C-alpha positions in Angstrom: -20.7 -76.8 142.0 -18.5 -79.6 143.6 -20.4 -82.0 144.8 -20.8 -85.5 146.5 -20.5 -89.3 144.3 -23.6 -89.8 145.9 -25.1 -86.8 145.1 -22.6 -86.6 141.4 -25.1 -89.9 140.5 -28.6 -88.8 141.7 -27.7 -86.1 139.5 -26.9 -87.9 136.4 -29.9 -90.1 136.6 -32.2 -87.4 136.4 -30.3 -85.9 134.1 -30.5 -89.0 131.9 -34.1 -89.3 132.5 -35.0 -85.7 131.6 -33.1 -87.1 128.2 -34.5 -90.3 127.3 -38.4 -88.9 128.1 -37.4 -85.2 126.0 -37.8 -82.8 128.6 -34.2 -81.2 127.6 -31.9 -82.0 125.0 -28.3 -83.5 124.2 -26.5 -79.8 124.7 -28.9 -78.8 127.4 -28.0 -81.9 128.9 -24.1 -81.3 128.4 -24.8 -77.6 129.8 -26.0 -79.1 132.6 -23.6 -81.7 133.7 -20.9 -79.2 132.7 -22.2 -77.0 136.1 -20.9 -79.4 138.8 -18.1 -81.5 139.2 -17.5 -84.6 141.5 -15.2 -84.6 144.0 -13.5 -88.2 145.0 -13.0 -86.2 148.7 -15.1 -83.3 150.5 -12.4 -81.2 151.2 -15.0 -79.1 153.4 -16.1 -81.3 155.5 -12.3 -82.2 156.4 -11.8 -78.5 157.3 -14.1 -78.3 159.4 -13.6 -81.7 161.0 -9.9 -80.8 161.4 -10.7 -77.8 163.1 -12.4 -79.2 166.4 -10.4 -81.7 166.4 -7.0 -79.6 166.8 -9.5 -77.9 169.2 -9.5 -80.9 171.0 -5.6 -82.1 170.6 -4.7 -78.1 172.0 -7.8 -79.4 175.6 -5.6 -82.3 175.4 -2.7 -81.2 175.5 -3.0 -79.1 178.1 -4.1 -81.7 180.4 -2.2 -84.0 179.6 1.0 -80.9 180.3 -1.2 -80.2 183.5 -0.6 -84.1 184.6 3.1 -83.8 184.3 5.0 -83.1 188.1 6.5 -80.1 186.8 4.2 -77.8 185.3 2.0 -78.5 187.4 4.6 -76.7 190.5 5.3 -74.5 187.7 1.1 -73.6 187.0 1.0 -73.3 190.5 3.2 -70.3 190.4 1.7 -68.6 187.5 -1.4 -69.3 188.9 -0.9 -68.1 193.1 -2.3 -64.4 191.4 -5.5 -63.0 192.9 -8.3 -64.1 190.9 -8.7 -60.9 189.7 -5.6 -61.1 188.1 -6.6 -64.4 186.6 -9.8 -62.7 185.3 -7.5 -59.3 183.5 -5.4 -61.7 181.9 -8.0 -64.6 180.0 -10.6 -60.9 179.8 -6.9 -60.0 177.1 -5.8 -63.4 176.1 -9.6 -63.1 174.6 -9.6 -60.2 173.8 -6.1 -61.1 171.3 -8.0 -64.1 170.0 -10.9 -62.0 169.0 -9.5 -59.2 167.2 -6.4 -61.8 165.7 -10.2 -63.9 164.4 -11.4 -60.6 163.4 -7.9 -59.7 161.7 -8.3 -62.8 159.9 -11.6 -62.8 158.5 -10.5 -59.4 156.8 -7.4 -61.0 155.4 -8.8 -64.2 154.4 -13.4 -64.1 154.6 -13.0 -67.7 152.3 -11.3 -69.5 155.1 -14.4 -69.6 157.8 -13.8 -72.5 159.7 -10.0 -71.6 160.6 -11.6 -67.8 161.8 -14.4 -69.4 163.5 -12.3 -71.5 165.7 -10.4 -68.8 167.0 -13.2 -67.4 167.1 -14.1 -70.3 170.0 -11.0 -70.0 172.0 -11.7 -66.4 172.4 -15.3 -68.3 173.6 -12.9 -70.4 175.5 -11.1 -67.7 177.2 -13.4 -65.6 178.3 -15.5 -68.2 179.8 -12.6 -68.5 182.2 -12.1 -65.1 182.6 -16.0 -64.9 183.9 -16.0 -67.6 186.2 -12.3 -66.4 187.7 -14.4 -62.7 188.3 -17.3 -64.8 189.5 -13.8 -66.1 192.3 -12.7 -62.5 192.6 -15.3 -61.1 193.9 -16.4 -64.4 195.7 -20.4 -64.4 194.7 -21.2 -67.6 195.8 -23.5 -70.5 194.9 -26.9 -67.4 194.9 -25.7 -65.4 192.3 -24.1 -68.4 190.0 -26.8 -67.1 187.7 -25.5 -63.7 187.0 -22.4 -64.8 186.0 -24.1 -66.6 183.5 -26.5 -63.6 182.1 -23.1 -61.6 181.8 -21.9 -64.6 179.6 -24.9 -64.9 177.7 -24.6 -60.6 177.8 -20.8 -60.3 176.4 -20.9 -63.2 173.6 -24.5 -61.6 172.7 -22.6 -58.2 171.7 -18.9 -60.1 170.6 -21.5 -62.2 168.7 -23.6 -59.0 166.9 -20.9 -56.9 166.4 -18.1 -59.5 164.4 -20.5 -61.3 163.3 -19.9 -64.6 164.8 -23.0 -66.8 164.7 -20.3 -69.8 166.9 -19.9 -66.4 169.6 -24.1 -66.0 169.5 -24.4 -69.4 170.1 -22.8 -69.6 173.0 -24.7 -66.2 174.0 -27.5 -69.0 173.5 -26.2 -71.5 175.7 -25.7 -69.1 178.2 -28.9 -67.6 178.2 -30.3 -70.9 178.6 -28.0 -72.1 181.5 -28.6 -68.7 183.3 -32.6 -69.3 183.0 -32.1 -72.7 184.1 -30.1 -71.7 187.2 -32.3 -68.3 188.2 -35.4 -70.3 188.3 -33.9 -73.6 190.3 -31.3 -72.0 192.4 -30.6 -68.1 192.3 -34.9 -68.1 192.8 -34.9 -71.0 195.8 -38.2 -72.5 194.6 -36.5 -75.8 193.1 -38.2 -78.4 191.5 -41.1 -76.1 190.3 -41.5 -72.7 189.8 -44.8 -70.8 189.5 -46.2 -74.1 188.8 -43.6 -75.1 186.3 -41.3 -78.0 186.9 -38.1 -77.5 184.3 -39.0 -79.1 181.5 -41.7 -77.4 181.0 -40.5 -73.6 181.6 -37.8 -74.6 178.9 -41.1 -75.5 176.6 -42.2 -71.7 177.2 -38.2 -71.4 177.0 -38.1 -72.3 173.9 -40.9 -70.8 172.7 -40.4 -67.7 173.5 -36.3 -67.7 172.2 -37.7 -69.5 168.4 -40.9 -66.3 168.3 -38.5 -63.7 169.3 -35.7 -64.7 167.3 -38.2 -64.6 164.6 -39.1 -61.6 164.7 -36.2 -59.6 165.5 -33.8 -61.2 163.2 -36.9 -60.7 159.8 -36.6 -57.1 160.8 -33.0 -56.8 161.4 -31.9 -57.9 157.6 -28.3 -56.7 158.3 -28.4 -60.0 161.2 -30.4 -62.1 159.4 -28.0 -64.6 159.5 -28.5 -65.1 162.9 -31.9 -66.5 162.8 -30.8 -69.7 161.5 -29.0 -70.8 165.0 -31.4 -69.0 167.0 -34.2 -70.8 165.7 -32.5 -73.9 165.8 -31.1 -73.7 169.7 -34.6 -72.8 170.5 -36.5 -75.2 168.6 -34.1 -77.6 170.6 -35.1 -76.4 173.5 -38.8 -77.4 172.7 -38.9 -80.1 171.4 -36.4 -82.0 174.3 -38.4 -80.4 177.0 -41.6 -81.7 175.3 -40.3 -85.0 175.0 -39.1 -84.8 178.1 -42.8 -83.3 179.4 -44.4 -86.6 177.4 -42.3 -89.2 179.9 -42.4 -87.2 183.2 -44.8 -85.3 182.8 -45.2 -82.3 185.2 -43.7 -83.7 188.3 -40.8 -82.6 190.0 -39.5 -85.8 191.8 -39.4 -89.1 191.1 -41.6 -90.6 194.1 -44.6 -88.0 192.3 -44.1 -89.5 188.7 -43.7 -93.2 190.1 -47.5 -92.9 191.5 -48.7 -91.1 189.0 -50.8 -93.8 186.0 -49.5 -93.7 182.8 -52.7 -92.2 181.4 -52.5 -89.4 183.4 -49.1 -88.0 182.0 -50.9 -88.9 177.9 -51.8 -85.9 177.5 -48.2 -84.4 177.8 -47.6 -87.6 174.0 -50.5 -85.4 173.2 -48.6 -82.1 173.0 -45.9 -83.0 171.6 -47.5 -84.9 168.8 -49.6 -81.2 168.1 -46.5 -79.7 168.1 -45.0 -81.3 165.9 -47.6 -81.7 163.7 -47.8 -77.4 163.6 -44.0 -77.6 163.1 -44.1 -79.7 160.0 -47.3 -77.7 159.0 -45.0 -74.9 159.1 -42.4 -76.0 157.2 -44.4 -76.9 154.5 -46.6 -74.0 154.3 -43.6 -71.1 154.2 -40.7 -74.2 152.8 -39.4 -74.2 156.4 -37.0 -77.2 156.0 -35.7 -76.6 159.7 -39.0 -76.6 161.1 -40.1 -79.4 158.6 -37.0 -81.4 159.3 -37.5 -80.9 163.4 -40.9 -81.7 163.2 -40.7 -85.2 161.7 -38.0 -86.2 163.7 -39.5 -85.4 167.1 -43.2 -86.9 165.8 -40.9 -90.5 165.3 -39.2 -89.9 168.2 -42.7 -89.3 170.6 -43.7 -93.0 168.7 -40.9 -94.7 168.7 -41.1 -93.3 173.0 -44.5 -94.7 172.9 -43.9 -97.8 171.7 -41.0 -98.5 174.8 -43.8 -97.1 177.0 -46.9 -99.7 175.9 -45.2 -102.5 174.1 -41.7 -102.8 176.2 -43.2 -105.3 178.8 -45.4 -107.5 177.0 -43.5 -108.3 173.5 -40.7 -110.8 173.4 -37.5 -108.9 172.9 -36.7 -110.7 169.6 -40.0 -109.2 168.5 -40.1 -106.2 169.4 -36.3 -105.3 167.9 -37.1 -106.9 164.1 -40.5 -104.4 164.1 -38.2 -101.2 165.4 -35.8 -102.8 162.4 -38.8 -103.0 159.9 -40.2 -100.1 160.9 -36.6 -98.0 161.2 -35.8 -99.6 157.3 -38.6 -99.0 156.2 -38.9 -95.5 157.5 -34.9 -94.9 155.7 -36.5 -95.9 153.2 -39.0 -93.2 152.1 -36.5 -90.7 153.3 -34.1 -91.2 150.9 -36.5 -91.5 147.9 -38.3 -88.0 149.4 -34.7 -86.8 149.0 -34.3 -87.7 146.4 -37.5 -86.5 144.6 -36.7 -83.4 146.3 -33.6 -82.9 144.3 -35.0 -84.0 141.1 -37.8 -80.9 142.0 -35.0 -78.8 142.2 -32.9 -79.4 139.1 -36.1 -79.4 137.3 -37.3 -76.4 138.5 -33.5 -74.7 137.7 -34.3 -76.1 134.5 -37.4 -74.4 133.7 -35.6 -71.3 134.9 -33.1 -71.7 132.2 -35.6 -71.9 129.4 
């Protein structure tokens, strides 16, 4: 097992502590220490970031090329074709990229990041193809949400078929965009939809996404790996929407919000806190690191948001930020201690199982 230098120091400290307290023998210590290797460089992370940087450079390269005058004229000629032809062209390009990604995935299944980078480019080409499809059929703004729904369906089908969690993530983001566009513009309701403003709608949307995704992928064992990203996106929609609700309430315009008293928004803060505590409880009870992490993160975001709301104006700024720094320092030390204890606990359980 490859571990970083910091993780190696924690492991060495834990193993030496067990040896000093006669929990393990010298031979067991040597066996445990030989089970992992400290790496001076995190090549996995470097590979991941390198491919993302490569994609970014591709985008910058294309943008720079478009800024060149003679290339602009060339692209004008190339793109003077009808929108339907452009749609088919980019659809073919995305199909080729998906085929290449699938082929590489079959031949080099261990090259996860390069394969996913190809799928990402294919997903981007699919988005462009759907955009030109919208122009070709002249949907207008009233049917823009249908294109987003189409993108969500296409990405979902491709992501589940390959399978590719990255393409599936595009589906979830497109689905959220469709939901926002459909309830905000296509429906004609505007700021309110069935008495709910945007954040409140996404509270329900995120909850439904987490519930339905958990049920579906727990039943569909061959695609159980999709449960993680589905739950993560659903929880992100849910908690960010709750955070916005705790600040602005269920108001659809700035004037109504400014006329509201602080106490009228307080119950949304309570709901936000209850949801975070519920997430922590679920994570602790079912040993779910994701729900536990989301709950802990957003309960502190809730506390710090209320801190800014109630103490920003009445406290000297030097004292305010000093208190904020102390609280973050305390939180960091406690989090580090919990992380080290959990690591030691995992090693202890592993050592117990080997006996």
